[in-house]
Wavefront OBJ file of the C-alpha trace (Angstrom):
o trace
v 20.090 -0.378 25.793
v 16.520 0.861 25.155
v 13.675 -1.527 25.368
v 12.583 -3.191 22.316
v 9.206 -2.197 20.631
v 6.567 -4.722 21.706
v 4.497 -5.254 18.693
v 1.212 -7.280 18.240
v 0.212 -8.963 15.119
v -3.845 -8.981 14.313
v -4.281 -11.193 10.993
v -2.106 -14.445 10.130
v -2.741 -14.313 6.466
v -0.114 -14.630 3.632
v 1.224 -11.064 3.926
v 1.840 -11.626 7.485
v 3.633 -14.848 6.775
v 5.686 -14.387 3.800
v 6.508 -10.513 4.420
v 6.000 -9.232 7.942
v 7.119 -11.786 10.217
v 10.338 -12.512 8.269
v 11.180 -8.841 8.025
v 10.002 -8.556 12.107
v 11.758 -11.416 13.383
v 14.953 -10.101 12.087
v 15.078 -6.713 13.893
v 16.857 -6.640 17.258
v 15.119 -3.323 18.152
v 11.464 -5.291 17.734
v 9.700 -8.049 20.036
v 6.891 -9.776 18.362
v 4.871 -10.139 21.505
v 1.333 -11.411 20.367
v -0.227 -12.770 17.166
v -4.297 -12.763 17.029
v -6.456 -14.480 14.314
v -10.133 -15.944 14.407
v -8.480 -19.227 13.011
v -7.001 -19.899 16.610
v -5.074 -22.795 15.126
v -3.130 -20.889 12.412
v -2.216 -18.140 14.921
v -0.819 -21.078 16.959
v 1.483 -22.422 14.049
v 2.376 -19.055 13.479
v 3.501 -18.538 16.792
v 5.065 -21.654 17.260
v 7.185 -21.376 14.074
v 8.513 -17.622 14.895
v 8.478 -18.149 18.768
v 5.714 -15.899 19.692
v 4.429 -16.314 23.191
v 0.870 -14.490 23.309
v -1.814 -16.333 21.068
v -5.658 -15.096 20.668
v -8.661 -15.014 18.789
v -9.986 -11.921 19.260
v -8.652 -8.280 19.271
v -10.222 -7.008 22.714
v -8.136 -9.798 24.199
v -4.648 -9.008 22.674
v -5.113 -5.617 23.398
v -6.385 -6.359 27.122
v -3.931 -8.846 28.029
v -0.738 -8.026 26.280
v 1.304 -4.945 26.953
v 1.974 -3.453 23.337
v 3.664 -0.222 21.552
v 2.400 -0.808 18.241
v -0.142 -3.250 16.494
v -0.263 -4.336 12.699
v -3.349 -4.761 11.059
v -3.626 -7.347 8.405
v -7.333 -8.165 8.805
v -9.856 -8.336 5.334
v -10.388 -4.376 4.261
v -13.824 -3.954 5.943
v -12.290 -4.869 9.385
v -9.444 -2.354 9.172
v -11.433 0.809 10.498
v -12.536 -0.517 13.395
v -9.431 -2.582 14.473
v -7.102 0.745 13.761
v -9.726 2.470 16.184
v -9.533 -0.341 18.738
v -5.730 0.042 18.921
v -5.639 3.734 18.888
v -8.358 3.727 21.847
v -6.013 1.583 23.458
v -2.846 3.470 23.252
v -0.748 1.558 20.195
v 0.742 3.181 17.400
v -0.760 1.758 14.298
v 0.705 0.067 10.848
v -2.182 -0.982 8.588
v -2.349 -3.096 5.731
v -4.163 -0.606 2.826
v -6.827 0.415 2.607
v -6.858 1.874 6.264
v -10.458 2.247 6.131
v -13.031 1.316 2.835
v -14.104 5.289 2.259
v -12.446 8.570 2.761
v -15.193 9.347 5.542
v -13.584 6.879 7.556
v -9.862 7.289 7.349
v -10.840 10.814 8.283
v -12.402 9.067 11.754
v -9.226 7.482 12.070
v -7.082 10.648 11.865
v -9.420 12.517 14.180
v -8.347 9.477 16.655
v -4.873 9.772 16.110
v -4.550 13.193 16.526
v -6.287 12.907 19.805
v -4.478 9.790 21.156
v -1.362 11.471 19.705
v -0.727 8.287 18.157
v 0.955 7.306 14.539
v -1.142 5.626 12.033
v 0.634 4.826 8.847
v -0.951 2.818 6.099
v 1.236 0.242 4.693
v 1.976 1.420 0.975
v 5.488 -0.728 0.486
v 5.725 -0.158 -3.470
v 6.931 3.340 -2.198
v 9.757 1.677 -0.326
v 11.030 -0.210 -3.481
v 14.538 0.742 -4.519
v 13.680 1.375 -8.031
v 10.502 3.458 -6.945
v 12.828 5.658 -4.653
v 15.457 6.280 -7.311
v 12.692 7.354 -9.836
v 11.342 9.773 -7.251
v 15.160 11.154 -6.450
v 15.337 12.254 -10.244
v 11.876 13.769 -10.113
v 12.447 15.733 -6.877
v 15.607 16.947 -7.935
v 14.016 18.709 -11.259
v 15.936 16.599 -13.776
v 12.937 15.054 -15.718
v 11.002 18.451 -15.521
v 7.295 19.213 -15.320
v 5.589 15.202 -15.310
v 3.134 15.297 -17.967
v 1.946 11.498 -17.875
v 2.632 8.389 -15.963
v 1.276 5.236 -16.847
v 1.207 2.289 -14.706
v 0.092 -1.399 -14.797
v 0.009 -4.291 -12.491
v -1.314 -7.518 -14.124
v -1.387 -10.248 -12.271
v -1.458 -14.034 -13.701
v -4.466 -15.737 -11.433
v -6.299 -18.628 -13.052
v -9.969 -18.104 -13.270
v -10.670 -21.244 -10.959
v -8.232 -19.805 -8.208
v -10.181 -18.900 -5.025
v -9.699 -15.517 -3.537
v -11.916 -15.919 -0.406
v -13.086 -12.755 1.175
v -11.508 -10.553 -1.913
v -14.272 -11.500 -4.196
v -17.209 -10.249 -1.537
v -17.684 -6.747 -2.103
v -19.117 -6.312 1.663
v -15.778 -7.542 3.032
v -13.203 -6.648 0.404
v -14.802 -3.047 -0.599
v -13.946 -3.846 -4.419
v -11.958 -6.210 -6.475
v -8.663 -5.510 -8.803
v -9.401 -1.763 -8.977
v -9.062 -1.494 -4.706
v -6.328 -4.506 -4.463
v -3.995 -3.379 -6.898
v -4.889 0.112 -8.538
v -5.172 1.706 -4.893
v -1.484 0.792 -4.680
v -0.495 1.987 -8.424
v -2.367 5.175 -8.094
v -0.986 5.589 -4.754
v 2.240 5.065 -6.229
v 2.133 7.474 -8.956
v 0.548 10.330 -6.937
v 3.904 9.829 -4.867
v 6.223 9.827 -7.669
v 4.731 12.941 -9.217
v 5.012 15.058 -5.948
v 1.433 14.547 -4.792
v -0.493 16.642 -7.812
v -4.293 17.440 -7.016
v -6.513 14.967 -8.626
v -9.631 16.833 -9.960
v -11.503 14.327 -12.606
v -11.615 10.612 -13.275
v -12.697 8.485 -16.105
v -12.854 4.496 -15.524
v -14.170 1.247 -16.855
v -14.093 -1.811 -14.473
v -14.603 -5.278 -15.667
v -17.079 -7.229 -13.305
v -16.699 -11.096 -12.691
v -20.840 -11.405 -12.991
v -23.630 -9.421 -11.861
v -22.747 -9.313 -8.102
v -19.162 -10.389 -7.839
v -15.952 -7.668 -7.779
v -14.512 -6.636 -10.578
v -11.686 -8.491 -11.697
v -9.870 -5.960 -14.246
v -10.210 -2.012 -14.464
v -8.571 0.866 -16.194
v -8.670 4.457 -14.874
v -7.576 7.922 -16.747
v -6.904 10.591 -13.585
v -6.420 14.014 -14.873
v -4.589 16.494 -11.869
v -5.028 20.085 -11.656
v -1.223 20.615 -12.005
v -1.744 19.308 -15.725
v -0.489 15.738 -15.457
v -2.311 13.077 -16.647
v -2.068 9.330 -14.671
v -3.261 6.028 -16.358
v -3.705 3.089 -14.535
v -4.659 -0.286 -15.606
v -5.008 -3.579 -13.461
v -6.054 -7.168 -13.846
v -6.442 -10.554 -11.673
v -7.004 -12.262 -14.763
v -3.795 -11.638 -16.908
v -2.995 -14.416 -19.578
v 0.562 -14.549 -20.565
v 3.746 -15.849 -19.408
v 4.078 -14.072 -16.264
v 3.194 -11.477 -13.598
v 3.428 -7.847 -15.128
v 4.105 -4.994 -12.922
v 5.306 -1.595 -14.194
v 5.433 2.244 -14.128
v 6.250 4.832 -16.985
v 6.565 8.463 -16.566
v 6.983 11.095 -19.535
v 8.581 14.786 -18.507
v 9.435 17.619 -20.292
v 13.308 16.963 -19.820
v 13.249 13.486 -19.674
v 11.748 9.979 -18.964
v 11.841 7.275 -16.333
v 10.354 3.632 -15.398
v 10.138 0.942 -12.890
v 10.486 -2.741 -13.436
v 12.561 -2.594 -15.038
v 14.567 0.765 -13.832
v 15.847 3.202 -16.645
v 16.239 6.775 -16.515
v 16.584 8.905 -19.698
v 17.569 12.616 -19.875
v 18.415 14.998 -22.888
v 21.903 16.191 -22.795
v 22.802 18.987 -25.280
v 20.285 17.813 -27.574
v 20.606 13.960 -27.600
v 18.998 11.479 -25.125
v 21.203 9.880 -22.969
v 20.730 6.937 -20.467
v 21.361 7.917 -17.023
v 19.867 4.992 -15.267
v 21.621 4.478 -11.752
v 24.006 1.600 -11.386
v 25.430 -0.065 -8.265
v 26.122 -3.093 -6.414
v 23.337 -5.489 -6.793
v 21.585 -6.539 -3.900
v 20.698 -10.212 -3.034
v 17.314 -8.540 -1.306
v 14.343 -8.627 -3.515
v 12.511 -5.613 -3.966
v 9.550 -6.975 -2.334
v 11.654 -8.036 0.861
v 13.367 -4.508 0.375
v 9.993 -2.557 0.665
v 8.830 -4.330 3.649
v 11.982 -3.777 5.528
v 12.122 -0.413 4.803
v 8.749 0.372 5.545
v 9.288 -1.048 9.061
v 12.294 0.749 9.201
v 10.423 4.029 8.751
v 7.495 3.105 11.057
v 9.637 2.236 14.004
v 11.704 5.522 13.421
v 8.578 7.558 13.462
v 7.850 5.630 16.936
v 10.849 6.894 17.929
v 10.502 10.549 17.025
v 13.367 10.131 14.218
v 10.886 10.274 11.445
v 7.696 11.585 10.053
v 5.273 9.091 8.354
v 3.182 9.965 5.602
v 0.085 12.185 6.606
v -3.461 10.598 6.568
v -4.443 13.476 4.386
v -2.357 11.575 1.556
v -4.621 8.447 2.042
v -7.992 10.261 2.291
v -7.021 11.927 -0.991
v -6.157 8.642 -2.928
v -9.527 7.069 -1.187
v -11.418 9.862 -2.850
v -9.670 9.431 -6.120
v -10.708 5.323 -5.516
v -14.298 6.305 -4.850
v -14.404 8.669 -8.149
v -13.189 5.615 -10.127
v -15.883 3.370 -9.218
v -18.356 6.228 -9.364
v -17.169 6.986 -13.203
v -17.692 3.291 -14.108
v -21.107 2.699 -12.273
v -22.133 6.182 -14.191
v -20.179 5.613 -17.075
v -19.113 9.168 -17.505
v -15.958 11.482 -16.520
v -16.710 12.580 -12.649
v -14.927 15.144 -10.257
v -12.825 13.991 -7.379
l 1 2 3 4 5 6 7 8 9 10 11 12 13 14 15 16 17 18 19 20 21 22 23 24 25 26 27 28 29 30 31 32 33 34 35 36 37 38 39 40 41 42 43 44 45 46 47 48 49 50 51 52 53 54 55 56 57 58 59 60 61 62 63 64 65 66 67 68 69 70 71 72 73 74 75 76 77 78 79 80 81 82 83 84 85 86 87 88 89 90 91 92 93 94 95 96 97 98 99 100 101 102 103 104 105 106 107 108 109 110 111 112 113 114 115 116 117 118 119 120 121 122 123 124 125 126 127 128 129 130 131 132 133 134 135 136 137 138 139 140 141 142 143 144 145 146 147 148 149 150 151 152 153 154 155 156 157 158 159 160 161 162 163 164 165 166 167 168 169 170 171 172 173 174 175 176 177 178 179 180 181 182 183 184 185 186 187 188 189 190 191 192 193 194 195 196 197 198 199 200 201 202 203 204 205 206 207 208 209 210 211 212 213 214 215 216 217 218 219 220 221 222 223 224 225 226 227 228 229 230 231 232 233 234 235 236 237 238 239 240 241 242 243 244 245 246 247 248 249 250 251 252 253 254 255 256 257 258 259 260 261 262 263 264 265 266 267 268 269 270 271 272 273 274 275 276 277 278 279 280 281 282 283 284 285 286 287 288 289 290 291 292 293 294 295 296 297 298 299 300 301 302 303 304 305 306 307 308 309 310 311 312 313 314 315 316 317 318 319 320 321 322 323 324 325 326 327 328 329 330 331 332 333 334 335
């Protein structure tokens, strides 16, 4: 039998605790060899809970003293690029939480080093791996919905105004607020579902929490070269019964949506519900997406799959940069 892939983790925050580690510790092909966080007691507590041997508080130490095949980067946004660079320099493949870098130029720098080191860098876009998103994309790719005219996406998180967000509210560490945190994911999901159309212009409005804070809400309209339009609306301050997340797609031959999953086509001049049905899984879309993401990443390391190119993420970051520029200048801007 082949040796397990030795994984190191940098960052011991919530996403590692509730998503990555529960998935990784169930994969027989993986050995979680070490964890690193500047909060050493937190890292040690997680190491004890998940039976991880190596515990560090500095990325240089985890890379120097642990033989790793790959590193998960799940640190605050402003550290993603330097941590990815360090991991690549040490010869590791990298799975990094979004965004890979705070800028498109930074993502290009990562791409050049990854190519030079012949290592894989995959930016974690777990919503692509949701079972309902995969189902809708299969209808679009097969042409059953026709040309995609518009996609509307929203992610409204219920979070009381007094709830602390830590580094996410500090622009120098986060890079942006709700639009970067939630909107980047939704723009990526829309572009991926639509088959990677070319964004050409953007109009956006962001609502800031005070003069020096990051935005807590935002809306953006993205027009693509192929004629499709994408609208994204996000907020950290949703006031309602529960969190709202969803995508709606309008094509020339049908419509579709995510959360809840639904697909409609026109058959013989009559709208028909063709939503896929099947056995219900006990696994949530959230857990399933992280499990599928890791399976894809590990298959790519083994040479059995290809990960999304960093060019896709560079385009995505250019769109996000245009959204912030449009909001700051109060006008439509080119991507």
